[in-house]
C-alpha positions in Angstrom: -5.6 -18.8 63.4 -9.2 -17.8 62.9 -11.0 -18.6 59.7 -11.3 -14.9 58.7 -7.6 -14.3 59.4 -6.8 -17.4 57.4 -8.8 -16.2 54.5 -7.1 -12.8 54.6 -3.7 -14.3 54.6 -4.7 -16.6 51.7 -6.0 -13.6 49.7 -2.8 -11.6 50.3 -0.7 -14.6 49.3 -2.7 -14.9 46.0 -3.0 -11.2 45.2 0.6 -10.0 46.1 2.3 -11.8 43.2 -0.3 -10.3 40.8 0.4 -6.8 42.1 4.1 -7.3 41.9 3.7 -8.6 38.3 1.6 -5.5 37.4 4.2 -3.2 38.9 7.0 -5.0 37.0 5.1 -4.7 33.8 5.7 -0.9 33.6 8.7 -0.4 31.3 11.9 0.6 33.1 12.9 4.1 32.2 16.3 4.4 30.4 16.1 1.1 28.5 14.2 -0.6 25.7 11.7 -3.3 26.7 10.3 -5.9 24.2 6.6 -6.8 24.6 4.1 -9.3 23.2 0.5 -8.3 22.8 -1.8 -10.1 25.3 -3.8 -11.9 22.6 -3.0 -13.0 19.0 -4.2 -10.6 16.3 -5.6 -12.2 13.2 -3.9 -15.4 14.2 -0.5 -13.8 14.7 1.5 -13.2 17.9 2.3 -9.5 17.6 5.3 -7.8 19.3 6.7 -4.4 19.8 9.5 -2.6 21.8 9.1 0.5 23.8 11.8 3.0 25.1 11.2 5.4 28.0 13.8 8.1 28.7 15.5 7.8 32.1 13.8 11.0 33.2 10.3 9.5 32.8 7.8 10.1 35.5 4.1 9.4 35.5 3.5 12.9 36.9 3.4 14.4 33.4 2.4 13.4 29.9 4.9 12.4 27.3 4.9 12.6 23.5 5.3 9.4 21.6 7.1 8.7 18.3 6.0 5.5 16.6 9.0 4.3 14.5 8.1 1.6 11.9 10.8 -0.6 10.5 11.2 -1.5 6.8 10.5 -4.8 5.2 12.7 -7.7 6.3 14.0 -5.7 9.2 12.9 -5.6 12.9 12.4 -3.3 15.8 15.9 -3.8 17.3 17.7 -3.0 14.0 15.5 0.0 13.3 16.1 1.3 16.8 19.9 1.1 16.4 20.0 2.4 12.9 17.8 5.4 13.4 19.1 6.5 16.8 15.6 7.4 18.0 16.1 6.1 21.5 19.3 8.0 21.9 17.4 11.1 20.7 14.5 10.4 23.0 16.8 10.2 26.0 18.1 13.6 25.2 14.8 15.3 24.1 12.3 13.6 26.4 9.8 11.5 24.5 8.7 7.8 24.3 9.5 5.6 21.3 7.2 2.7 20.2 8.8 0.3 17.8 6.1 -2.1 16.4 7.1 -5.2 14.6 5.5 -6.6 11.4 4.6 -10.2 10.9 7.5 -12.5 10.0 8.1 -15.5 7.8 9.7 -18.3 9.8 10.4 -15.7 12.5 12.3 -13.4 10.2 11.6 -11.2 7.2 9.2 -8.9 9.1 7.0 -6.7 6.9 3.7 -4.7 6.7 0.5 -4.3 4.8 0.6 -0.7 3.4 -2.3 -1.2 0.9 0.0 -2.0 -2.0 3.0 -3.8 -0.4 4.2 -6.1 0.9 4.3 -10.0 0.8 2.1 -12.1 3.1 0.8 -9.1 5.1 -0.6 -7.6 1.9 -1.9 -11.0 0.7 -3.8 -11.6 3.9 -4.9 -8.0 4.1 -3.7 -7.6 7.7 -4.8 -4.5 9.6 -1.3 -3.4 10.6 -2.5 0.1 11.4 -5.0 -1.4 13.8 -2.2 -3.5 15.4 0.0 -0.4 15.8 -2.8 1.5 17.6 -3.5 -1.5 19.7 0.1 -1.5 20.7 -0.1 2.2 21.5 -3.1 1.5 23.8 -1.1 -1.3 25.5 1.7 1.2 26.2 -0.8 3.9 27.3 -2.2 1.5 29.9 1.2 1.7 31.6 2.8 5.0 30.5 1.3 8.5 30.8 1.3 9.5 27.1 0.3 12.8 25.6 -2.4 11.8 23.1 -2.2 15.2 21.4 1.4 14.5 20.5 1.6 11.1 18.9 3.8 11.0 15.8 4.5 8.3 13.2 7.6 7.8 11.0 8.7 4.7 9.1 11.3 3.6 6.6 10.7 1.9 3.2 7.7 -0.5 3.7 7.3 1.2 7.1 7.2 4.6 5.3 4.5 3.3 3.1 2.5 2.3 6.2 3.2 5.7 7.6 1.5 7.4 4.6 -1.5 5.1 5.1 -1.8 5.8 8.9 -1.5 9.6 8.2 -4.3 9.4 5.6 -6.7 7.0 7.4 -6.0 7.7 11.0 -5.1 11.4 10.9 -7.4 12.1 13.9 -5.0 10.1 16.1 -1.6 11.4 14.9 -0.2 15.0 15.1 2.3 14.6 12.2 4.0 12.0 10.0 7.4 11.5 8.4 7.6 8.8 5.8 11.2 8.0 4.8 11.9 6.2 1.4 8.3 5.0 1.3 6.0 5.3 -1.7 2.4 6.6 -1.4 1.0 3.8 -3.6 1.8 1.3 -6.2 1.2 -2.3 -7.3 2.7 -5.7 -6.8 3.3 -6.2 -10.6 3.3 -4.1 -13.7 0.1 -5.9 -14.8 -1.9 -4.8 -11.8 -3.5 -1.3 -11.6 -1.7 1.1 -9.3 -3.2 1.2 -5.8 -3.6 4.8 -4.6 -4.0 5.9 -1.0 -7.5 7.2 -0.2 -8.2 10.8 0.6 -7.0 11.9 4.1 -9.6 12.3 6.8 -8.0 15.6 7.9 -4.9 17.7 7.1 -1.8 16.1 8.7 1.6 17.9 8.9 3.9 15.8 6.7 7.6 15.6 6.3 8.9 13.4 3.3 12.5 12.2 3.0 13.8 10.3 0.0 17.1 9.7 -1.8 17.4 10.5 -5.5 19.5 7.3 -6.0 17.1 5.0 -4.2 17.3 1.7 -6.1 14.5 -0.1 -4.2 11.8 2.5 -4.1 12.8 4.8 -7.0 12.5 8.6 -6.4 10.8 9.0 -9.8 8.5 6.0 -9.3 8.1 2.8 -11.4 9.9 -0.5 -10.7 13.3 -1.3 -9.2 15.9 -0.7 -11.9 17.3 -4.2 -11.5 13.8 -5.8 -11.4 11.5 -4.3 -14.1 8.8 -6.9 -13.5 8.7 -6.2 -9.8 6.6 -3.9 -7.7 5.6 -0.5 -9.2 5.7 2.6 -7.1 4.2 6.1 -7.3 6.9 8.8 -7.3 8.0 11.1 -4.6 6.4 14.0 -6.5 3.1 12.1 -6.4 3.5 11.9 -2.6 4.3 15.6 -2.2 1.4 16.6 -4.5 -1.0 14.3 -2.6 -0.2 15.8 0.8 0.0 19.3 -0.6 -3.5 18.9 -1.9 -4.9 17.1 1.1 -3.5 19.7 3.5 -4.9 22.6 1.4 -1.4 24.1 0.7 -0.7 26.6 -2.0 1.0 25.4 -5.2 4.3 27.3 -4.7 6.9 26.0 -2.4 10.0 27.7 -0.9 13.3 26.1 -1.9 16.5 25.8 0.2 19.8 23.9 -0.2 21.3 22.4 2.9 24.4 20.4 3.9 26.5 21.7 1.2 23.9 21.0 -1.5 23.5 17.4 -0.5 20.0 18.0 0.7 17.3 20.0 -1.1 14.3 21.2 1.1 11.0 22.2 -0.4 8.4 23.7 2.0 4.6 24.3 1.5 3.7 26.4 4.5 0.4 28.2 3.6 -1.7 25.2 4.4 -5.1 24.5 6.2 -4.8 24.3 10.0 -1.1 24.9 9.8 -0.6 21.4 8.3 2.7 22.2 6.5 4.3 19.8 4.0 8.1 19.4 3.6 10.0 17.4 1.0 13.6 16.6 1.9 15.4 15.4 -1.3 18.6 13.6 -0.4 20.8 14.0 -3.5 22.6 10.8 -4.6 21.4 8.9 -1.5 20.3 5.3 -1.9 17.9 3.1 0.0 19.2 3.3 3.6 18.3 5.3 6.6 19.8 8.8 6.4 21.9 9.5 9.4 25.4 9.5 10.9 27.8 6.9 9.8 26.8 3.4 10.9 29.7 0.9 11.1 27.3 -2.0 10.6 26.0 -0.7 7.3 28.8 1.2 5.5 27.0 1.4 2.2 26.5 5.2 2.0 28.8 8.1 2.8 27.6 10.4 5.6 25.3 13.2 4.4 27.6 15.9 5.9 26.4 15.2 9.4 22.7 15.0 8.4 20.7 13.2 11.1 17.2 12.3 9.9 15.9 11.4 13.4 16.9 14.8 14.7 15.3 16.6 11.8 12.1 14.5 12.1 11.8 15.3 15.8 12.4 19.0 15.2 9.5 18.9 12.7 7.3 16.8 15.0 7.9 18.9 18.1 6.2 21.9 16.4 2.9 20.1 16.0 0.1 18.8 18.2 -3.5 17.7 17.6 -6.1 20.4 18.3 -7.2 20.6 22.0 -10.1 18.4 23.0 
């Protein structure tokens, strides 16, 4: 064997596994894949999961829903409870499930500016991590950057508010579920309020009137009066109505046999509508079809939050570049 041929064989031998590894790194359509970010972020190993529908092809761009779990939950539970991956398979979009930092590998949570736990204490840039995870996905998946949407539950809903406010140029619409716009860790501390939004962002709010963790009317948890304080759902609706340049009057509609009340502000700047879905007598759990692993709440007459959120998201896109 000549020296040049030997070098060529050696190069192929070394490079081939790398190429195979790169090809294998692309998420497999039709299933959820868990990922770890290439480098630690602020000293933490950060993880996420991503779901691609089985119809995925790189020949076109795909919208992305970023679905953020609540405190002391994780990506896998949030995926199962919300049904977003099942919906994505049917409707044709990608789902990114980021994970908050954990305590002893569990109790994952986020810094939303006013909550929660270690992430708040260390002032972690969780929004920055989520967009870094999105870029990690975008290096492998052909995403539609004009159609990136964010939704989250509880602590994840709080972070959704923050992302919509401070990163509105990167998201087409948001849907916080059972998440307060602001608050404080204790009654003695001043209420933290979300800053003004950088642009109008179409917003869909969902919250139960019987929520005993993040009360609909604001304030502390009923069973823990010295715990975190939260701004009310009305505060959130008014914030987004004002930020989006909507008129004061909202249209009102009852749905699902009166179990759901829908208020809409539609005369808004840049078409950035605001919706408030009030879930009557609903507590602090994801609103959707019956979940046998969490039989705390009765079904909301077939109400499926993920489907309603996607219906809202699919009407909106960032302005063309």
